[in-house]
C-alpha positions in Angstrom: 66.1 126.5 157.5 68.1 127.1 160.6 68.9 130.6 161.8 72.5 130.3 160.8 71.6 129.2 157.3 69.1 132.0 157.0 72.0 134.5 157.9 73.8 133.5 154.7 70.7 133.8 152.5 69.9 137.2 154.1 73.2 138.9 154.6 74.7 138.1 151.2 71.4 139.0 149.5 71.2 142.3 151.4 74.7 143.3 150.4 74.0 142.5 146.8 70.8 144.5 146.7 72.4 147.6 148.1 74.8 147.5 145.2 72.1 146.8 142.7 70.1 149.7 144.1 72.9 152.1 143.1 72.6 151.2 139.5 71.3 154.5 138.4 74.0 156.5 140.2 77.4 155.9 138.6 79.0 158.5 141.0 79.3 156.0 143.8 82.1 154.2 142.0 84.9 156.0 140.3 84.8 155.4 136.5 87.8 153.4 135.3 90.0 155.3 133.0 91.3 153.4 130.0 93.6 154.5 127.3 94.5 153.2 123.9 97.8 154.1 122.1 97.6 153.2 118.5 99.7 155.3 116.1 98.8 155.3 112.5 101.7 154.0 110.3 102.2 156.4 107.5 102.6 155.0 104.0 105.9 155.8 102.5 107.4 155.2 99.1 109.7 152.2 98.9 113.3 153.1 99.8 116.0 152.4 97.3 118.1 150.6 99.8 116.8 147.0 100.6 118.3 147.0 104.1 116.5 150.3 104.9 113.3 148.8 103.6 113.6 145.8 105.9 114.4 148.0 108.9 111.4 150.2 108.2 109.1 147.2 107.8 110.2 145.8 111.1 109.6 149.2 112.8 106.2 149.5 111.2 105.3 145.9 112.4 106.4 146.7 115.9 104.3 149.9 115.9 101.2 148.1 114.7 101.5 145.1 117.1 102.5 146.9 120.2 99.5 147.4 122.4 99.3 148.8 126.0 98.5 146.4 128.8 95.7 147.3 131.2 96.8 147.9 134.8 95.5 145.2 137.2 94.2 146.7 140.4 94.4 144.7 143.6 91.7 144.9 146.3 92.2 143.6 149.8 89.4 142.5 152.2 88.5 144.9 155.0 89.8 142.3 157.6 93.0 141.7 155.6 92.2 138.0 155.1 92.6 137.9 151.3 93.4 139.9 148.2 91.9 139.7 144.7 92.6 141.4 141.4 89.6 143.3 140.1 88.7 142.8 136.4 89.4 145.7 134.1 86.6 148.3 134.3 85.5 147.1 137.8 85.9 149.2 141.0 85.8 148.9 144.8 82.2 148.9 146.0 82.8 148.2 149.7 81.0 151.4 150.9 77.9 150.5 148.8 77.8 146.9 150.2 77.6 147.9 153.8 79.0 146.3 157.0 77.9 142.7 156.2 80.6 142.5 153.5 84.3 142.2 153.9 84.9 142.9 150.2 82.7 144.1 147.3 83.5 145.1 143.7 81.3 145.9 140.8 81.5 146.7 137.1 81.8 150.4 136.2 79.1 150.3 133.6 75.6 148.8 134.1 73.9 146.3 131.8 70.1 146.4 131.8 70.3 149.0 134.7 72.3 146.5 136.8 75.9 146.5 137.8 77.5 143.0 137.8 79.0 142.6 141.2 80.8 140.4 143.7 80.2 140.5 147.4 82.1 138.5 150.1 80.6 137.9 153.5 82.2 136.1 156.5 81.1 134.1 159.5 81.9 131.0 161.6 82.0 127.7 159.8 78.8 125.5 159.7 78.9 121.8 160.7 76.5 120.8 157.9 77.9 123.0 155.1 76.6 121.0 152.1 73.1 120.9 153.4 73.2 124.6 154.3 74.2 125.4 150.7 71.3 123.3 149.3 68.8 124.9 151.7 70.1 128.4 151.0 69.6 127.8 147.3 66.0 126.7 147.8 65.3 129.7 150.1 66.7 132.2 147.6 65.0 130.6 144.6 61.6 130.4 146.2 58.8 128.9 144.2 59.5 130.8 141.0 63.3 130.5 140.7 65.7 127.7 140.3 68.8 126.6 142.3 71.6 124.2 141.4 74.5 122.9 143.6 77.7 123.2 141.6 80.8 121.0 141.6 83.6 122.1 144.0 86.6 124.1 142.8 89.7 125.4 144.5 90.2 129.0 145.6 93.9 129.5 146.4 94.2 125.9 147.6 90.9 125.7 149.5 87.9 123.7 148.5 85.0 126.0 147.5 81.6 124.4 147.2 79.2 126.1 144.7 75.6 127.2 144.2 73.8 128.8 141.2 70.5 130.5 141.7 68.2 132.2 139.1 65.4 134.2 140.6 63.5 137.5 140.5 64.0 140.0 143.3 62.4 143.5 143.4 61.3 143.0 139.8 64.9 142.3 138.7 65.8 139.0 137.1 69.1 137.8 138.8 71.6 135.1 138.1 73.7 134.5 141.2 76.7 132.2 141.6 78.0 131.5 145.1 81.2 129.9 146.3 81.4 128.8 149.9 85.0 128.2 151.3 86.4 127.7 154.8 89.8 129.2 155.7 91.6 129.8 159.0 88.5 129.1 161.1 86.1 131.2 159.1 83.5 130.6 156.4 83.5 132.9 153.4 80.6 133.1 151.0 81.6 134.7 147.7 78.5 135.9 145.7 78.4 137.0 142.1 75.3 138.7 140.9 74.3 139.7 137.4 71.3 139.9 135.1 70.7 137.0 132.6 71.9 139.4 129.8 75.2 140.0 131.6 75.7 136.5 133.0 78.3 135.2 130.5 80.6 138.2 131.0 80.0 138.3 134.7 80.9 134.6 135.1 84.1 135.1 133.1 85.1 138.0 135.3 84.2 135.9 138.4 86.5 133.1 137.2 89.3 135.6 136.9 88.6 137.0 140.4 88.7 133.5 141.9 91.9 132.6 140.0 93.6 135.7 141.4 92.5 135.0 145.0 95.3 135.1 147.5 94.9 134.3 151.2 97.0 136.6 153.4 
């Protein structure tokens, strides 16, 4: 592996592990506050007037079906190159990720003592991007893990090549999905990390993050 390719394997991994290492301390990320507003509809005797009954039924239906919508919180990269919407119950984790990351966000609650998280690192483009992705997968997986190159998708109009790695690091089983995308003369590597138990929920949240992506 070339030195440039190793940078991606190392810097994205380092940022991820810093976040993972904070899993026992929920104070680093503010807990998301959620509220539910559901008013019990009191049972009443049937009114004599049919019109009144219809009106009351409509009001009761509206009270039951009306549900509050969760606020979507935007998060902008430290270099102002893009903005995402964080999933509900996720928070900014930029301070935990360190200087290698231009953006980081993680779930507020851990699963199996691990916070699902997304870290984005940035560098100059690579001439041999597809080979670099394959080599990075093999380097991260090692002899015990697995790596798979994924089909490309679009991230706000830019082609994003993909990589999925399953491996064990510091006695933690990890599932990581990376998206590599070039924009405005830079290469961005977007790294999702979760445990196998949290992978389905994490990948659903990751899809929402990528769908919300907006280049500035």
